[in-house]
C-alpha positions, 0 to 999 in steps of 0.5 A, a space after each residue: 928500763 924499771 921506772 924507780 921514781 914516781 913524781 906527783 905535782 900540782 897546785 895547793 888543793 889539787 889532789 897531790 898528797 891523795 894521789 901519791 897515797 893512793 899510788 903507794 898503795 896501788 903498787 903495793 897491792 901490785 907486790 912493788 916495793 915502795 917508799 912514799 915521801 909526802 911533802 914536809 917528810 924530813 928524812 926526804 932522800 932528794 930534798 932538804 926539808 927543816 935543813 939549816 946550812 952553815 959554812 965551817 966558821 959558821 957552824 963554829 960560831 953558832 956551836 961557840 955561842 951555846 953552853 957545853 951541852 948544846 954544843 956537844 948537841 949540835 956536834 952530835 947532830 951535824 953532818 959535814 961535807 966539806 966546808 958544808 955543815 948540814 943541821 936537821 933542826 926541824 927533826 931536832 926540834 921534834 926529838 928535843 922538844 924544850 931540851 931545844 931553846 927556841 932561840 937556837 931553834 929559831 937562830 937555825 931556821 934563819 939558815 934554812 937551805 929554802 932561806 938561802 939565795 937562790 943559786 946557792 939553794 940550787 946548787 945544794 938542791 941538784 947535790 941533794 938529787 945526785 946523790 939520791 939518783 946515784 943511789 936509787 940507781 943500785 937499788 930495788 925501791 921505787 920511789 913516789 915523791 910528792 910535790 918536790 920536783 917542780 913544785 919546789 922550784 917553782 915556788 923557791 925560784 918565782 914565788 919567793 925570790 922572783 927569779 925569771 922565768 928561765 932560771 927557773 926552768 932551768 933549776 928543774 931541767 937540770 933536775 930532769 936530768 939527774 934523774 933521767 937515769 931513774 926512768 922516772 914518771 910523772 903524774 901531774 895533777 890538774 883541776 879545772 877551777 883553780 880559784 874553788 880548789 884553793 878555797 875548798 883548801 882553806 876551808 879543810 885546813 887549819 887557818 894558820 897554813 892559809 894565813 902562812 900560804 897567803 903571806 908567802 905568796 903575797 910578801 916577797 918575789 912574784 907577788 909583792 913585786 906586783 903588789 899583790 893582796 889578801 886572798 885574790 893576791 894569791 890566786 893571781 900568783 897561782 895562776 901564774 904559777 901554774 902557766 910556768 908549770 904547764 910551760 914546764 910540763 910541756 918541755 920535760 922529756 921524760 914519762 908524764 901524765 896529766 890526770 884531772 882530779 876534778 870529780 873528787 870521786 875517790 873510787 873512780 879516780 883509783 881506777 883511773 890511776 891503776 890504769 895509768 900505772 899499769 903502763 909504767 910498772 
């Protein structure tokens, strides 16, 4: 059966984005049609990135709170499935700029699908994955996803909500069952020194990224419950996340490979990926 989905997972700074781009390029050189979706892509076919959720009543209240121009804009942009209403607020902000007032943008941000209660969030996300799998099954493209299969459920479940380990594991296993029909391949990127890799990422990325990341990991859920603070507290949460992801990886019954990316030698690493991909595509 043809593989139609390749998923790249691993911790921050381990090289997921680089790996996903390399996989996309290598498959292209093999004349395989691919679609690459990196973390943060608002067009993601299996995830909700920058998407606000409303019930029918909630959306109608939002519309009624705006003037005629903004109300029309919201109605034009919303997608509904029954009583579930979805607003792509980040995509709207990028397209409209100052025409989308900051107050309205922040109001929609509060309803982001990643801000919902965990149970409701899981139902919406698994529904999205189910739609993707059914649609992709009849196509010819190979999709390459960065981080949304394991990272997002673990980050939402453990890091943000402090949910029991079993609930997080069941979440990922539910996604795995949905995509089984796509004969997926999981490439999990490892590094030998988590602290070194994360601190390297901090140096290379904007301060806003590291400040936001540390706050996210220590001000809520797992980190907050254990009283973790600052960079060192964030590293302790990441260590716990690494352990949980390793347990999930071992449980998954799919094509999978762990790849060590500790050396940061791009040509050697690319060659390893070429050989690995030959086994699957």
